mmCIF file of the N, C-alpha and C atoms, coordinates in Angstrom:
data_MODEL
# 
_entry.id   MODEL 
# 
loop_
_atom_site.group_PDB 
_atom_site.id 
_atom_site.type_symbol 
_atom_site.label_atom_id 
_atom_site.label_alt_id 
_atom_site.label_comp_id 
_atom_site.label_asym_id 
_atom_site.label_entity_id 
_atom_site.label_seq_id 
_atom_site.pdbx_PDB_ins_code 
_atom_site.Cartn_x 
_atom_site.Cartn_y 
_atom_site.Cartn_z 
_atom_site.occupancy 
_atom_site.B_iso_or_equiv 
_atom_site.pdbx_formal_charge 
_atom_site.auth_seq_id 
_atom_site.auth_comp_id 
_atom_site.auth_asym_id 
_atom_site.auth_atom_id 
_atom_site.pdbx_PDB_model_num 
ATOM 1   N N  . MET A 1 1  ? -51.120 99.761  -90.477  1.00 0.00 ? 1  MET A N  1 
ATOM 2   C CA . MET A 1 1  ? -50.900 99.323  -89.212  1.00 0.00 ? 1  MET A CA 1 
ATOM 3   C C  . MET A 1 1  ? -50.547 100.566 -88.266  1.00 0.00 ? 1  MET A C  1 
ATOM 4   N N  . TYR A 1 2  ? -50.893 100.554 -87.105  1.00 0.00 ? 2  TYR A N  1 
ATOM 5   C CA . TYR A 1 2  ? -50.710 101.410 -85.956  1.00 0.00 ? 2  TYR A CA 1 
ATOM 6   C C  . TYR A 1 2  ? -50.371 100.682 -84.910  1.00 0.00 ? 2  TYR A C  1 
ATOM 7   N N  . ARG A 1 3  ? -49.483 101.334 -83.965  1.00 0.00 ? 3  ARG A N  1 
ATOM 8   C CA . ARG A 1 3  ? -49.001 100.789 -82.826  1.00 0.00 ? 3  ARG A CA 1 
ATOM 9   C C  . ARG A 1 3  ? -49.290 101.697 -81.667  1.00 0.00 ? 3  ARG A C  1 
ATOM 10  N N  . ASN A 1 4  ? -49.399 101.057 -80.539  1.00 0.00 ? 4  ASN A N  1 
ATOM 11  C CA . ASN A 1 4  ? -49.305 102.243 -79.284  1.00 0.00 ? 4  ASN A CA 1 
ATOM 12  C C  . ASN A 1 4  ? -47.690 102.673 -79.128  1.00 0.00 ? 4  ASN A C  1 
ATOM 13  N N  . ARG A 1 5  ? -47.595 103.736 -78.351  1.00 0.00 ? 5  ARG A N  1 
ATOM 14  C CA . ARG A 1 5  ? -46.263 104.311 -78.215  1.00 0.00 ? 5  ARG A CA 1 
ATOM 15  C C  . ARG A 1 5  ? -45.422 103.487 -77.302  1.00 0.00 ? 5  ARG A C  1 
ATOM 16  N N  . GLU A 1 6  ? -45.886 102.718 -76.545  1.00 0.00 ? 6  GLU A N  1 
ATOM 17  C CA . GLU A 1 6  ? -45.156 101.714 -75.840  1.00 0.00 ? 6  GLU A CA 1 
ATOM 18  C C  . GLU A 1 6  ? -44.481 100.502 -76.491  1.00 0.00 ? 6  GLU A C  1 
ATOM 19  N N  . GLY A 1 7  ? -45.133 100.377 -77.780  1.00 0.00 ? 7  GLY A N  1 
ATOM 20  C CA . GLY A 1 7  ? -44.714 99.306  -78.690  1.00 0.00 ? 7  GLY A CA 1 
ATOM 21  C C  . GLY A 1 7  ? -45.166 98.053  -78.293  1.00 0.00 ? 7  GLY A C  1 
ATOM 22  N N  . THR A 1 8  ? -46.477 98.106  -77.434  1.00 0.00 ? 8  THR A N  1 
ATOM 23  C CA . THR A 1 8  ? -47.097 96.619  -76.799  1.00 0.00 ? 8  THR A CA 1 
ATOM 24  C C  . THR A 1 8  ? -48.058 96.167  -77.555  1.00 0.00 ? 8  THR A C  1 
ATOM 25  N N  . LYS A 1 9  ? -48.853 97.190  -78.363  1.00 0.00 ? 9  LYS A N  1 
ATOM 26  C CA . LYS A 1 9  ? -50.076 96.790  -79.313  1.00 0.00 ? 9  LYS A CA 1 
ATOM 27  C C  . LYS A 1 9  ? -50.073 97.225  -80.473  1.00 0.00 ? 9  LYS A C  1 
ATOM 28  N N  . ALA A 1 10 ? -50.710 96.754  -81.355  1.00 0.00 ? 10 ALA A N  1 
ATOM 29  C CA . ALA A 1 10 ? -50.749 96.986  -82.846  1.00 0.00 ? 10 ALA A CA 1 
ATOM 30  C C  . ALA A 1 10 ? -52.245 96.799  -83.304  1.00 0.00 ? 10 ALA A C  1 
ATOM 31  N N  . VAL A 1 11 ? -52.513 97.559  -84.033  1.00 0.00 ? 11 VAL A N  1 
ATOM 32  C CA . VAL A 1 11 ? -53.862 97.682  -84.976  1.00 0.00 ? 11 VAL A CA 1 
ATOM 33  C C  . VAL A 1 11 ? -53.605 97.531  -86.350  1.00 0.00 ? 11 VAL A C  1 
ATOM 34  N N  . LEU A 1 12 ? -54.394 96.563  -87.219  1.00 0.00 ? 12 LEU A N  1 
ATOM 35  C CA . LEU A 1 12 ? -54.066 96.619  -88.575  1.00 0.00 ? 12 LEU A CA 1 
ATOM 36  C C  . LEU A 1 12 ? -55.420 96.713  -89.282  1.00 0.00 ? 12 LEU A C  1 
ATOM 37  N N  . VAL A 1 13 ? -55.369 97.827  -89.938  1.00 0.00 ? 13 VAL A N  1 
ATOM 38  C CA . VAL A 1 13 ? -56.711 98.208  -90.853  1.00 0.00 ? 13 VAL A CA 1 
ATOM 39  C C  . VAL A 1 13 ? -56.735 97.927  -92.070  1.00 0.00 ? 13 VAL A C  1 
ATOM 40  N N  . SER A 1 14 ? -57.516 97.089  -92.538  1.00 0.00 ? 14 SER A N  1 
ATOM 41  C CA . SER A 1 14 ? -57.536 96.939  -94.118  1.00 0.00 ? 14 SER A CA 1 
ATOM 42  C C  . SER A 1 14 ? -58.813 97.240  -94.727  1.00 0.00 ? 14 SER A C  1 
ATOM 43  N N  . GLN A 1 15 ? -58.810 97.799  -95.819  1.00 0.00 ? 15 GLN A N  1 
ATOM 44  C CA . GLN A 1 15 ? -60.052 97.825  -96.548  1.00 0.00 ? 15 GLN A CA 1 
ATOM 45  C C  . GLN A 1 15 ? -60.252 96.961  -97.665  1.00 0.00 ? 15 GLN A C  1 
ATOM 46  N N  . PHE A 1 16 ? -61.644 96.546  -97.934  1.00 0.00 ? 16 PHE A N  1 
ATOM 47  C CA . PHE A 1 16 ? -61.812 95.808  -99.071  1.00 0.00 ? 16 PHE A CA 1 
ATOM 48  C C  . PHE A 1 16 ? -63.066 96.385  -99.770  1.00 0.00 ? 16 PHE A C  1 
ATOM 49  N N  . GLU A 1 17 ? -63.083 95.911  -101.174 1.00 0.00 ? 17 GLU A N  1 
ATOM 50  C CA . GLU A 1 17 ? -64.072 96.500  -101.985 1.00 0.00 ? 17 GLU A CA 1 
ATOM 51  C C  . GLU A 1 17 ? -65.550 95.778  -101.375 1.00 0.00 ? 17 GLU A C  1 
ATOM 52  N N  . SER A 1 18 ? -65.513 94.616  -100.984 1.00 0.00 ? 18 SER A N  1 
ATOM 53  C CA . SER A 1 18 ? -66.462 93.720  -100.492 1.00 0.00 ? 18 SER A CA 1 
ATOM 54  C C  . SER A 1 18 ? -66.324 92.797  -99.430  1.00 0.00 ? 18 SER A C  1 
ATOM 55  N N  . VAL A 1 19 ? -67.507 92.235  -98.755  1.00 0.00 ? 19 VAL A N  1 
ATOM 56  C CA . VAL A 1 19 ? -67.048 91.030  -98.047  1.00 0.00 ? 19 VAL A CA 1 
ATOM 57  C C  . VAL A 1 19 ? -66.424 89.887  -98.662  1.00 0.00 ? 19 VAL A C  1 
ATOM 58  N N  . GLU A 1 20 ? -67.169 89.658  -100.127 1.00 0.00 ? 20 GLU A N  1 
ATOM 59  C CA . GLU A 1 20 ? -66.548 88.497  -100.758 1.00 0.00 ? 20 GLU A CA 1 
ATOM 60  C C  . GLU A 1 20 ? -64.849 88.773  -101.056 1.00 0.00 ? 20 GLU A C  1 
ATOM 61  N N  . ALA A 1 21 ? -64.702 89.966  -101.366 1.00 0.00 ? 21 ALA A N  1 
ATOM 62  C CA . ALA A 1 21 ? -63.051 90.503  -101.536 1.00 0.00 ? 21 ALA A CA 1 
ATOM 63  C C  . ALA A 1 21 ? -62.290 89.954  -100.308 1.00 0.00 ? 21 ALA A C  1 
ATOM 64  N N  . GLN A 1 22 ? -62.897 90.570  -99.329  1.00 0.00 ? 22 GLN A N  1 
ATOM 65  C CA . GLN A 1 22 ? -62.080 90.255  -97.946  1.00 0.00 ? 22 GLN A CA 1 
ATOM 66  C C  . GLN A 1 22 ? -61.823 88.531  -97.767  1.00 0.00 ? 22 GLN A C  1 
ATOM 67  N N  . GLU A 1 23 ? -63.235 87.830  -98.101  1.00 0.00 ? 23 GLU A N  1 
ATOM 68  C CA . GLU A 1 23 ? -62.999 86.420  -97.842  1.00 0.00 ? 23 GLU A CA 1 
ATOM 69  C C  . GLU A 1 23 ? -61.989 85.840  -98.946  1.00 0.00 ? 23 GLU A C  1 
ATOM 70  N N  . ALA A 1 24 ? -62.027 86.484  -100.131 1.00 0.00 ? 24 ALA A N  1 
ATOM 71  C CA . ALA A 1 24 ? -61.022 85.690  -101.038 1.00 0.00 ? 24 ALA A CA 1 
ATOM 72  C C  . ALA A 1 24 ? -59.435 85.886  -100.308 1.00 0.00 ? 24 ALA A C  1 
ATOM 73  N N  . ILE A 1 25 ? -59.199 87.252  -99.819  1.00 0.00 ? 25 ILE A N  1 
ATOM 74  C CA . ILE A 1 25 ? -57.975 87.528  -99.540  1.00 0.00 ? 25 ILE A CA 1 
ATOM 75  C C  . ILE A 1 25 ? -57.616 86.349  -98.161  1.00 0.00 ? 25 ILE A C  1 
ATOM 76  N N  . MET A 1 26 ? -58.853 86.530  -97.195  1.00 0.00 ? 26 MET A N  1 
ATOM 77  C CA . MET A 1 26 ? -58.353 85.697  -96.202  1.00 0.00 ? 26 MET A CA 1 
ATOM 78  C C  . MET A 1 26 ? -58.117 84.219  -96.379  1.00 0.00 ? 26 MET A C  1 
ATOM 79  N N  . GLY A 1 27 ? -58.681 83.799  -97.567  1.00 0.00 ? 27 GLY A N  1 
ATOM 80  C CA . GLY A 1 27 ? -58.393 82.275  -97.559  1.00 0.00 ? 27 GLY A CA 1 
ATOM 81  C C  . GLY A 1 27 ? -57.243 81.725  -98.599  1.00 0.00 ? 27 GLY A C  1 
ATOM 82  N N  . SER A 1 28 ? -56.306 83.105  -99.009  1.00 0.00 ? 28 SER A N  1 
ATOM 83  C CA . SER A 1 28 ? -55.306 83.029  -99.855  1.00 0.00 ? 28 SER A CA 1 
ATOM 84  C C  . SER A 1 28 ? -54.156 82.375  -99.310  1.00 0.00 ? 28 SER A C  1 
ATOM 85  N N  . ALA A 1 29 ? -53.407 81.511  -100.143 1.00 0.00 ? 29 ALA A N  1 
ATOM 86  C CA . ALA A 1 29 ? -52.087 81.065  -99.273  1.00 0.00 ? 29 ALA A CA 1 
ATOM 87  C C  . ALA A 1 29 ? -51.132 82.226  -99.222  1.00 0.00 ? 29 ALA A C  1 
ATOM 88  N N  . GLU A 1 30 ? -51.172 82.872  -99.936  1.00 0.00 ? 30 GLU A N  1 
ATOM 89  C CA . GLU A 1 30 ? -50.224 84.312  -99.537  1.00 0.00 ? 30 GLU A CA 1 
ATOM 90  C C  . GLU A 1 30 ? -50.581 84.859  -98.171  1.00 0.00 ? 30 GLU A C  1 
ATOM 91  N N  . LEU A 1 31 ? -51.517 85.011  -97.808  1.00 0.00 ? 31 LEU A N  1 
ATOM 92  C CA . LEU A 1 31 ? -51.993 85.593  -96.535  1.00 0.00 ? 31 LEU A CA 1 
ATOM 93  C C  . LEU A 1 31 ? -51.470 84.876  -95.597  1.00 0.00 ? 31 LEU A C  1 
ATOM 94  N N  . ARG A 1 32 ? -51.966 83.348  -95.633  1.00 0.00 ? 32 ARG A N  1 
ATOM 95  C CA . ARG A 1 32 ? -51.637 82.314  -94.501  1.00 0.00 ? 32 ARG A CA 1 
ATOM 96  C C  . ARG A 1 32 ? -50.360 82.445  -94.320  1.00 0.00 ? 32 ARG A C  1 
ATOM 97  N N  . SER A 1 33 ? -49.475 82.463  -95.374  1.00 0.00 ? 33 SER A N  1 
ATOM 98  C CA . SER A 1 33 ? -47.934 82.474  -95.273  1.00 0.00 ? 33 SER A CA 1 
ATOM 99  C C  . SER A 1 33 ? -47.531 83.783  -94.456  1.00 0.00 ? 33 SER A C  1 
ATOM 100 N N  . HIS A 1 34 ? -47.827 84.850  -94.824  1.00 0.00 ? 34 HIS A N  1 
ATOM 101 C CA . HIS A 1 34 ? -47.861 86.270  -94.046  1.00 0.00 ? 34 HIS A CA 1 
ATOM 102 C C  . HIS A 1 34 ? -48.033 85.869  -92.605  1.00 0.00 ? 34 HIS A C  1 
ATOM 103 N N  . ILE A 1 35 ? -49.330 85.460  -92.387  1.00 0.00 ? 35 ILE A N  1 
ATOM 104 C CA . ILE A 1 35 ? -49.738 85.367  -90.964  1.00 0.00 ? 35 ILE A CA 1 
ATOM 105 C C  . ILE A 1 35 ? -48.787 84.438  -90.101  1.00 0.00 ? 35 ILE A C  1 
ATOM 106 N N  . GLU A 1 36 ? -48.423 83.505  -91.027  1.00 0.00 ? 36 GLU A N  1 
ATOM 107 C CA . GLU A 1 36 ? -47.465 82.517  -90.135  1.00 0.00 ? 36 GLU A CA 1 
ATOM 108 C C  . GLU A 1 36 ? -46.081 83.325  -89.740  1.00 0.00 ? 36 GLU A C  1 
ATOM 109 N N  . LYS A 1 37 ? -45.569 84.163  -90.655  1.00 0.00 ? 37 LYS A N  1 
ATOM 110 C CA . LYS A 1 37 ? -44.146 84.990  -90.154  1.00 0.00 ? 37 LYS A CA 1 
ATOM 111 C C  . LYS A 1 37 ? -44.541 85.633  -89.072  1.00 0.00 ? 37 LYS A C  1 
ATOM 112 N N  . LEU A 1 38 ? -45.586 86.479  -88.953  1.00 0.00 ? 38 LEU A N  1 
ATOM 113 C CA . LEU A 1 38 ? -46.222 87.323  -87.802  1.00 0.00 ? 38 LEU A CA 1 
ATOM 114 C C  . LEU A 1 38 ? -46.596 86.677  -86.851  1.00 0.00 ? 38 LEU A C  1 
ATOM 115 N N  . ARG A 1 39 ? -47.153 85.347  -86.500  1.00 0.00 ? 39 ARG A N  1 
ATOM 116 C CA . ARG A 1 39 ? -47.516 84.548  -85.493  1.00 0.00 ? 39 ARG A CA 1 
ATOM 117 C C  . ARG A 1 39 ? -46.736 84.643  -84.194  1.00 0.00 ? 39 ARG A C  1 
ATOM 118 N N  . GLU A 1 40 ? -45.390 84.819  -84.437  1.00 0.00 ? 40 GLU A N  1 
ATOM 119 C CA . GLU A 1 40 ? -44.493 84.710  -83.097  1.00 0.00 ? 40 GLU A CA 1 
ATOM 120 C C  . GLU A 1 40 ? -44.590 86.116  -82.455  1.00 0.00 ? 40 GLU A C  1 
ATOM 121 N N  . MET A 1 41 ? -45.016 87.130  -83.349  1.00 0.00 ? 41 MET A N  1 
ATOM 122 C CA . MET A 1 41 ? -45.136 88.352  -82.457  1.00 0.00 ? 41 MET A CA 1 
ATOM 123 C C  . MET A 1 41 ? -46.539 88.913  -82.126  1.00 0.00 ? 41 MET A C  1 
ATOM 124 N N  . VAL A 1 42 ? -47.446 88.013  -82.365  1.00 0.00 ? 42 VAL A N  1 
ATOM 125 C CA . VAL A 1 42 ? -48.845 88.293  -81.852  1.00 0.00 ? 42 VAL A CA 1 
ATOM 126 C C  . VAL A 1 42 ? -49.300 87.483  -80.754  1.00 0.00 ? 42 VAL A C  1 
ATOM 127 N N  . ASP A 1 43 ? -49.665 88.104  -79.713  1.00 0.00 ? 43 ASP A N  1 
ATOM 128 C CA . ASP A 1 43 ? -50.216 86.987  -78.849  1.00 0.00 ? 43 ASP A CA 1 
ATOM 129 C C  . ASP A 1 43 ? -51.820 86.761  -78.913  1.00 0.00 ? 43 ASP A C  1 
ATOM 130 N N  . SER A 1 44 ? -52.484 87.817  -79.568  1.00 0.00 ? 44 SER A N  1 
ATOM 131 C CA . SER A 1 44 ? -53.812 87.661  -79.968  1.00 0.00 ? 44 SER A CA 1 
ATOM 132 C C  . SER A 1 44 ? -54.388 88.306  -81.030  1.00 0.00 ? 44 SER A C  1 
ATOM 133 N N  . SER A 1 45 ? -55.441 87.969  -81.761  1.00 0.00 ? 45 SER A N  1 
ATOM 134 C CA . SER A 1 45 ? -56.031 88.672  -82.592  1.00 0.00 ? 45 SER A CA 1 
ATOM 135 C C  . SER A 1 45 ? -57.636 88.497  -82.744  1.00 0.00 ? 45 SER A C  1 
ATOM 136 N N  . SER A 1 46 ? -58.326 89.273  -83.253  1.00 0.00 ? 46 SER A N  1 
ATOM 137 C CA . SER A 1 46 ? -59.582 89.380  -83.373  1.00 0.00 ? 46 SER A CA 1 
ATOM 138 C C  . SER A 1 46 ? -60.241 90.030  -84.609  1.00 0.00 ? 46 SER A C  1 
ATOM 139 N N  . PRO A 1 47 ? -59.930 89.265  -85.814  1.00 0.00 ? 47 PRO A N  1 
ATOM 140 C CA . PRO A 1 47 ? -60.406 90.034  -87.068  1.00 0.00 ? 47 PRO A CA 1 
ATOM 141 C C  . PRO A 1 47 ? -61.803 89.938  -87.092  1.00 0.00 ? 47 PRO A C  1 
ATOM 142 N N  . ASP A 1 48 ? -62.515 90.852  -87.794  1.00 0.00 ? 48 ASP A N  1 
ATOM 143 C CA . ASP A 1 48 ? -63.954 91.062  -87.993  1.00 0.00 ? 48 ASP A CA 1 
ATOM 144 C C  . ASP A 1 48 ? -64.177 92.014  -89.036  1.00 0.00 ? 48 ASP A C  1 
ATOM 145 N N  . ILE A 1 49 ? -65.446 92.169  -89.756  1.00 0.00 ? 49 ILE A N  1 
ATOM 146 C CA . ILE A 1 49 ? -65.542 93.026  -90.562  1.00 0.00 ? 49 ILE A CA 1 
ATOM 147 C C  . ILE A 1 49 ? -66.526 94.137  -90.110  1.00 0.00 ? 49 ILE A C  1 
ATOM 148 N N  . TYR A 1 50 ? -66.056 95.305  -90.230  1.00 0.00 ? 50 TYR A N  1 
ATOM 149 C CA . TYR A 1 50 ? -66.588 96.651  -89.639  1.00 0.00 ? 50 TYR A CA 1 
ATOM 150 C C  . TYR A 1 50 ? -67.246 97.546  -90.962  1.00 0.00 ? 50 TYR A C  1 
ATOM 151 N N  . GLU A 1 51 ? -68.140 98.218  -90.759  1.00 0.00 ? 51 GLU A N  1 
ATOM 152 C CA . GLU A 1 51 ? -68.731 99.322  -91.413  1.00 0.00 ? 51 GLU A CA 1 
ATOM 153 C C  . GLU A 1 51 ? -68.554 100.515 -91.226  1.00 0.00 ? 51 GLU A C  1 
ATOM 154 N N  . GLU A 1 52 ? -68.378 101.310 -92.010  1.00 0.00 ? 52 GLU A N  1 
ATOM 155 C CA . GLU A 1 52 ? -68.253 102.675 -91.680  1.00 0.00 ? 52 GLU A CA 1 
ATOM 156 C C  . GLU A 1 52 ? -69.476 103.306 -90.888  1.00 0.00 ? 52 GLU A C  1 
ATOM 157 N N  . ALA A 1 53 ? -69.152 103.985 -89.823  1.00 0.00 ? 53 ALA A N  1 
ATOM 158 C CA . ALA A 1 53 ? -70.394 104.552 -89.012  1.00 0.00 ? 53 ALA A CA 1 
ATOM 159 C C  . ALA A 1 53 ? -70.399 105.886 -89.033  1.00 0.00 ? 53 ALA A C  1 
ATOM 160 N N  . TYR A 1 54 ? -69.092 106.731 -89.314  1.00 0.00 ? 54 TYR A N  1 
ATOM 161 C CA . TYR A 1 54 ? -68.877 107.950 -89.029  1.00 0.00 ? 54 TYR A CA 1 
ATOM 162 C C  . TYR A 1 54 ? -67.709 108.209 -89.867  1.00 0.00 ? 54 TYR A C  1 
ATOM 163 N N  . THR A 1 55 ? -67.759 109.647 -90.448  1.00 0.00 ? 55 THR A N  1 
ATOM 164 C CA . THR A 1 55 ? -66.733 110.008 -91.231  1.00 0.00 ? 55 THR A CA 1 
ATOM 165 C C  . THR A 1 55 ? -66.634 111.692 -90.897  1.00 0.00 ? 55 THR A C  1 
ATOM 166 N N  . TYR A 1 56 ? -65.330 112.225 -90.445  1.00 0.00 ? 56 TYR A N  1 
ATOM 167 C CA . TYR A 1 56 ? -65.209 113.493 -90.201  1.00 0.00 ? 56 TYR A CA 1 
ATOM 168 C C  . TYR A 1 56 ? -63.781 113.915 -90.793  1.00 0.00 ? 56 TYR A C  1 
ATOM 169 N N  . GLY A 1 57 ? -63.620 114.900 -91.686  1.00 0.00 ? 57 GLY A N  1 
ATOM 170 C CA . GLY A 1 57 ? -62.547 115.370 -92.456  1.00 0.00 ? 57 GLY A CA 1 
ATOM 171 C C  . GLY A 1 57 ? -61.961 114.334 -93.559  1.00 0.00 ? 57 GLY A C  1 
ATOM 172 N N  . GLU A 1 58 ? -60.785 114.553 -93.924  1.00 0.00 ? 58 GLU A N  1 
ATOM 173 C CA . GLU A 1 58 ? -60.041 113.955 -94.742  1.00 0.00 ? 58 GLU A CA 1 
ATOM 174 C C  . GLU A 1 58 ? -59.265 112.804 -94.029  1.00 0.00 ? 58 GLU A C  1 
ATOM 175 N N  . PHE A 1 59 ? -58.986 111.693 -94.678  1.00 0.00 ? 59 PHE A N  1 
ATOM 176 C CA . PHE A 1 59 ? -58.149 110.518 -94.098  1.00 0.00 ? 59 PHE A CA 1 
ATOM 177 C C  . PHE A 1 59 ? -57.112 110.586 -95.251  1.00 0.00 ? 59 PHE A C  1 
ATOM 178 N N  . LYS A 1 60 ? -55.765 110.715 -94.658  1.00 0.00 ? 60 LYS A N  1 
ATOM 179 C CA . LYS A 1 60 ? -54.613 110.947 -95.540  1.00 0.00 ? 60 LYS A CA 1 
ATOM 180 C C  . LYS A 1 60 ? -53.731 109.831 -95.182  1.00 0.00 ? 60 LYS A C  1 
# 
């Protein structure tokens, strides 16, 4: 998770082995419970599936 310096915006990046793996997690009771805990801190969200378009250097 990354947040801006002002603490007003955040981005959560997750990696999955496949679209099917992501769908399994997104449908899990454990994730739904976690999302409910975060809901009061989030004004909006827009989950989507992205594919790697470009990589430069090492990501640590």
